N, C-alpha and C positions, 0 to 999 in steps of 0.2 A: 731196351736200355741202349746207351750209346755203344757203338762198336767201331773199331778202326777197320779200314779196308784191307781185306786179305790179299796181299800182293801176290800170293802164290797162285792166283787164278791163271797165271801164265805158265804154270809148270807143265801143263799138258801140251803146250805148243812146242814145236821143233826149235832147237837152238842151232841147227846146222846152217851155215852160211851158203846160200844158193850160188850157183854159177851164173852170174849176170854180167853182161858186157859193161865195161866202164868201171874204172877203179873207184871213182867217187861214190857211185851208187852201191858198189860192193862194200865199201867202208861204212856207209850209212846203214846198210842192212845189218852188218855185223854189230855195229854199235846199238842199233835198235833191238837186236836179239839178246844183247848182253844184259842179263838181269842183275849182275853183281856190280855193275859200274855206277858212275855218278848219275843220279836220276835226271838231272837237268840235261846232261849230255845225251842221255838215252832219249829223252823226250824230244829234243831238237832233231836228233837223227831220225826218229820215227816220223816227225813232221815233214822232213825232207824226202823220206821214202814215199809218203803219201803224195806230196806235191809233184814228185818226179813222174809218177804214173806208170812206171815200168815194172814194178814189183807186182806179184799176184799171189793168190792162194794163201797158205798159212803165213808166209812172210808178211804179206800186206795185212793179214788179220791181226798179227802181233802189233803192227804199227797203229792200227785203229784201236786195239785194246789198250795200248799205252796212252793214246789220246783220251779214251774214255775214262781211264783211271785218273788221269790228271784233272779232267773236268769234274769228275765225281768228288775228288778231294777239294775242289774249289766250290763245291755245292751247286754247280751248274748241272743239275740232274737231267734237264731236257737234252742238252747237247751230249752229255755222257751216254744217255740212252741211244741217241742217234749214232754215236760212234760204236757202241757195243753191238747195236743191230747190224751195222755194216760189217763188223768183224764176224758176227755169227753167220751172215750170208756167205762170207769167204771160207769159214771153217765151221760148218754146222754141227760137227761132232764134238766140238770143244765145250764140255759141260761147265768149265770155269767161267766162260763168257756168259752162259745163261744165268749162272749164279750172280755174276757181277751186274748184269742188266736187271735181274730180279731185285737186287739190293737197291739199285737206283729207283726202280718203280716203287719199292717199299717206302723209301724216304720221301717220295712225292705224295704218299698216301694212296697210291694206285694199287691197292692190295690185291685186286683180282688179277691184274697183269703180273704182279710179282709172284703170286701163287702159281700162275700158269708157267712161268719160267722155272720156278723151283720144282714143280711137278715134272716138267719135261727133263730137267737135269737129272732128277732121281730115276726117271724112266730109263734114261740112257746109261746111268751109273748108280745102281742102288747102294753103293758103298761110299758115297760122297758125304762124309760126316758133317762138314760145315753147312751143307745145304739143308740137312735135317734140322740143324740148329736154327738156320734162318727161317725155314718154313714154320718152325715152332714159335718163333717170335710173332709171326703173323697170326697164328692161332691164339697166342696169348693176348695179342691186341684185341682180338675178337671175343675174348673171354671164353674161348673154347678150351677149357683147362685140360681135359683129358687128352684131346688131340695134341695139344702143346706138350704135355708130359710124355706122350708116346714118342714124339719126335726128339725131345731132348734125351730120352733114354736111348733111342737109336743112335744118336750122335755119340753118346758116351760109350756105347758098346763098341763102336768103331774106333773111337779115339778117347780113351779113358781119362786123359789129362787135359781135355779141352776146357779152357777157362770159361768161355762164353756159355757152353752147355751146362756146366756146373752152376754158374751164377743164375742162369735162366731157370733151370730146374728148381733151384732153391727158391726162386720167386714164386713158382707155382705151388710148391710145398708150403710156403709161408701163407699164401692166400688160403690154402686148404687146411691151415692150422696144424700141419704136420711139422711141429717145431724141431723135433729131433732130426728129421730128414733134412730140413732146410738148413739147420746149423751145420750139419755134416757137409752139405754141398758148398756152403759159403767157405768153410775151412779148406775144402778141396780146391776151390777157385783161388783162394789166397796162395795155396801151395803151388798152383800152376803159374801164377803171375803175382808176385808180391807188390808190384808197382801200382796196382789199381785200387782205388779207394772204395769202389762200390760194394764188395762183399762185406766190409766192416760196417758200412751204413745199413745194408739190408739186415745184418745180424743185430745191429742196434735196434732196428724196427722190430725184429723178431722178439728180442728180449722185452721190449716195451709191451708188445702184445701178450707176452707171457706173464707180465707183471713183475719182471726182474729189472727194476728201473736202474739200480746201481750198475748192473752188468751192461745195460743199454748205454748209460752215460760213459762208461769206460770205453766202449767201442766208438761212440760218436766223438768223444774227446780225443781219441787217438787219431782220428781223421782230421779234426779241426786243428790239432796241434801242427799238422803238416800243411793243411789247406784251410787257413782261417777264413777264406772267402768262398767257401763251398756251401751254397744255399741249402742243398738237400741235406747235408750233414747238420747244419744249423737247425733246420726244421725237424729233423729226426731227434736231435737233442732236446728241442723244445717239447716234443711229445713226451719224452721221458721225464722232463721237469714237470710237465702238467700231471703226469701219472703220480708223481711224488707230492703234488699239491703246491709246488713252488711256481706260482703263476708269474711272479715278478721276473724270475730268471727266464722262464719260457717266453714272456713278452719281449724281453731284451733280445733273445735269439731270433724271434720271428721278425721283429723290427729290423734287425741287422740283415736277415735273409731278404726281406722285401726291399731294403735299401740297395742291396746288390742286384736284385732282380725283381722289380715291381710287379712282374707278371707271373710270379711263382704260385701256381694254383694251390699246391698243398699248403704252403705257408699262409696264404689268404684263408684257406679253409680252417687251418688250425687256429689262426688268430680269431676267426669268427667264433669258433668253439670257446676260446678263452674269454672273449668279451661276453658271450652268452652266459658262461658260468658266473661272470661278474655282474650280470644283470644289465649290461650296457647293450641293449638290444638294437639300438640304432646303429652303433658301430659294428655289431655282429652282422646285421643285414648288409652293411656296406662291404664288409670283407667277403661275405658269401656271394654278393653280386660280382665282385671282382674275380672270384674263383670260377664264376659261371661262364666266362667268355673265353673261347678258344683262340689261340694265336698261331697255331700250326695246322697243316692239313691232316695230321694224325696225332695221337697221343698214346703214351704207354699206359698199361692197364692201371698202374698205381695212380696216375694222374686222373684217369677216367673215374676211378673209384672215389677219389677226393672230390672231383667235380660233382659227381652224383650226390654225395653226401651234402655238399654245399647247397645244391639246388633243393634238396629235400628240406634242409633246415631253413633255407630262405622262404620256401613255400609255407612252412609252418609259422615262421616269425612274421610273415607278411600279414597273417590274420591278426597279429598283435600290434600292427603298425598304428600309429595315432590317426584317428579319423580326421577328415577335412570338415571343420565345423562350420565354415562359411557357406552360404548358398551360392555365392558368386564363384565362377570358375577362378581358381587360383593359378596364376601364370607367373613363372619366374624365369630369369635368363642370366647366363654368365657370358660375358663378352670379353675376349682376350685379344690383345694386340701386342705381339712380340716383335720389337724392332731393334732394340739396343743390344745387338749381339756383340759379345766381347772378343770372340775368337775368329769371326769372319765379318764381312762387311755389314754395316747396319742397313736396315730397311726403313725407308721413310714413311711408306703408306700405312702400315698396320695400325699405328696409334690413331691416325686420322680416320681410318676405316672403322676401328672399334668405337671411336667417339660418335661417328655418324650412325652406325647401326644401333648402338646403345641408346642414343637420343630418340631414335625412331621407336624403339620398343617401349621406352618410357612414355612417349607421347600416346602410345596405344593403350596405356593403362595397365601395363604389367605391374603386379604388386611388388616385385623385387627385380631390379636389374643391377647386377654387379659387374662393373667394368674393372678388369684386372690387367694391367699392362706390364710388359717387360718382366715376365716371370722366370726366375731361376728354376732348376729342376725341383728342389725341395719345396719351393713356394708353389710350383705348379701342382704337385700332388696334394699339398695342404689345401689349396684352393678347390681342387676337385672333391676332396673329402668333405669339405664344408658344404659345397654345393649339393653333393649327394644326400647329405643329411636333410637339406631343405627340400630337395626334389621329392622325397618320399612323403612329404606333407603337401604336395602340390598336384594339380591336374596336368599342367604343362611344365616341361623342363626343356629349355632351349639353350644351346651353346653355339656361339659364333666365335671362330678362331681365325685370326690373320697372323701370318708369320711364316717361318720356314717349315716345310714338311715334305717328307718323301718316303719311299718304300725301300726297305732293305730286307732281303731274305724272306719275302712274302708277308712282311709285317709293315703296316703303315705307322709312321712316327710323326709326332709334333715335336718341335725342337725348342727347348728352353734356351734362354739367352746365354747361359754359361756353359753350354755344351762345347766339348772340344772335338770329339769324334776323330781321333787320330787313325782309327781303324773302323771298318764297318761293324765289327763285333762289339764296339763300344756303344752302339745305339741302344742295346737292351738296358744298359745301366745308366746312360746319360740322357736319353730321350724319353718321351712319353708315348707308349703304344696307344693307338687309336681305340683299341678295345677297352682300355681303362677309362677313356673319355666316354665311350658308350655306356660303360657300367655306371658312371656317375649320373646319367639321366634316367637310368632304368627304373628307379623307384617311383617316377611320376605315374599318376593313375591313368592318364589318357594319351597326351601327345608327347613324344620323346623325339627331339629334333636336333641334329648337328648340322651346322653350316661351316664348311671348311674352305676358306679363301687362302689356301696354303700350297697350291701346286706350283711352287717355284723351283728353279734349278737348285740342286744340292750344292751349296757353297763350299762344302767340305771335300767335294769330289776330287779337285785337283791334287790335294795332299793326302787324302784318305788312303790308308793301306787297305787294299782289297784282298780279303781272304775268302770272300764269297763272290763268285763270278756270276753276276746277274745283270741283265741289260737295263733294269730299271733303277739301278743304284744311283744314277746321276740326275734323274728328274722325275717329278710327278709322284702320284699315288697309284697303287694298284686298286682295282675295284674291290669293294667289299659288300657282300650281300648281308645286311643285318637281319636279325630274326624279326618275326612279325611284331608290329607295334612300334617300329622305329623308322625314322627317315634320316638318311645321310645325304646331304647335298654337297657335291664337289663343285668348286669354282671352274674346274676344267676336267675334261674327260681323262680316262685311264691313260697314264704315261705321258700326258702333256702338261705344259706349264701355264699358269695364269698370268695375265698381263697387268701391269700397274696402270695402264691407261695414260691419256694425255692430260687429265686434270689432276686435282689434288687427291682424289680418292680412286680406288680400283673400280673397274667396270662392274665387278660382281657386287661390291659393297654399295655402289650407287643404285644398282638395280634392286637389290634387296631392300634398302632403306626406302626407296620410292614405292615399290610394288606392294610391300606388306601394308601400306596405308590405304591402298585401294579398297573401298568397301565391298564386303560380301563376295570375296573371291575365296573359294574353298582351297585349303592348303595344297592339295594335289595339283589343282589347276594353277595355283599361284606360282609354283616353281617352274611350271612350263612357261609362264609369262616371263619370269626372271631369265630363263634360258634364252628365250627369243630376244629379250632386250640386250643381253650381253653379246649374243651372236651378232646383232645389228651394230652395237656400239663398237665392237672390235673388228668390224668389216670382215666377219666370218673367220676370225683367227682364234676365237675362244668359245667353247661350247660347254656350259655347265651340265652336269649329269646328276640325276637323283636316283638313289637306290632305296628300296624298302618302301613302306607306307604305314600310315597310322591305322588304328583299328577301323574296320570297315563299316561298323554300324552307326557311326556318328560323323558329322561334318565338322570341320574345324576352320575358324575364320580369325585371322589376326585383327581385322577391322569389321565390325558389324555394319548393318545398313545405316 
């Protein structure tokens, strides 16, 4: 579950000011060591200590630790790990630094490295309570429930009022159906920290599992009254409503939760269950597919359990999907051109590119080609849902997108025309995650293909508030490796931008529209040719990349002989 950085990792470091020649350096070291002062003043002083190059030992370790802490809070985990590693070299006996680096590794999904840091910290100091809690969260993520429980017990034995350990132990007990123990831990967590909403939400979930739906509603309502836009509480309340048989109220909460966060796995899974109860199996399959795609390098156990349930139900309902009745291969396509952006400069090419590619697909005999231009956020998701419904009745599902797109926080986003993105954290609720686009083609029986002519500079970057410090926030997509049976073709390689070209259409759109009409070129070879044509047309400035592949036992041709 989310945790705030324990700033007390520096407690084990010396706070004495060393005797260093030069008043300015001495002042900077003093300010860098001062844990009670202004954080920005301390950070600046520590950076000057590092830049000066005269400090050493534990004093310099503190400076690197403060740098690492600052980078960690900005979600720049790679640089944070680098800074903490330097601090550990300078002060190898500081267990707090090992804990901090382990936490950064954990947030990157590098569980083995995080476990090594936690184990070493506990080897050096077996009485380090927070490290037991942190190691326990790794065990919990791995579903090693007994090992997690042992660590949370150890943490609470050393620090009986630790909020994190009570909450986390309660989660384990809830999974084990020890409802009494779970409720006691959530109460203890609230007593330790009244400001956090998680214990009440987990207690809401516990009461739902116990069949005490009114008690569950009371707890979730108490959180929603204070935090009306908290998707996890809305999803929890929806589960309680479903338990009471009030599907209308549950659907309203789930729709609200997914409006706030379209990538909320549990809300998609719950809505899939709701639609399945109502007999709307096509919509249920669509929600289960949306729940099946990960957006982060790791996930908490509750998310993993919801995703597992969604995949199981999707597999069961796929057997009930309507069969394809025609003997001919059914091929459908969705072509999107977003250019009329309302909060940043317009793009001229996407509408022309969409028209060009859409016309080529129609010429090739696709049974359905939907060209949808200038989509707002709500219209974007509505269009994807409609296409997903058609995709599961088709052999091929192809999406071409032209418009703004970029990566923030490890997630690739396509940008609706009404997005504002005042801060990087707005992307989750204002843009469309690529995984949701992948989900919309996943119902097709054979070929599932995305073409993304969207690696343009982020137009929001000059004014966007950066709370996540990542080098790719200003341009391009990160690479994504889709699961088997999918192809994702990027107009430009990882971290680079696509060009508009010298003509009326982009080089990528021109190459795609031309090359897919070449007869009897298998799709894997086809996009190698597209890559070469774009590379030549842009004088070696742009190189498309393809990830994934269609099923291996069949060849796929846009144009037959």
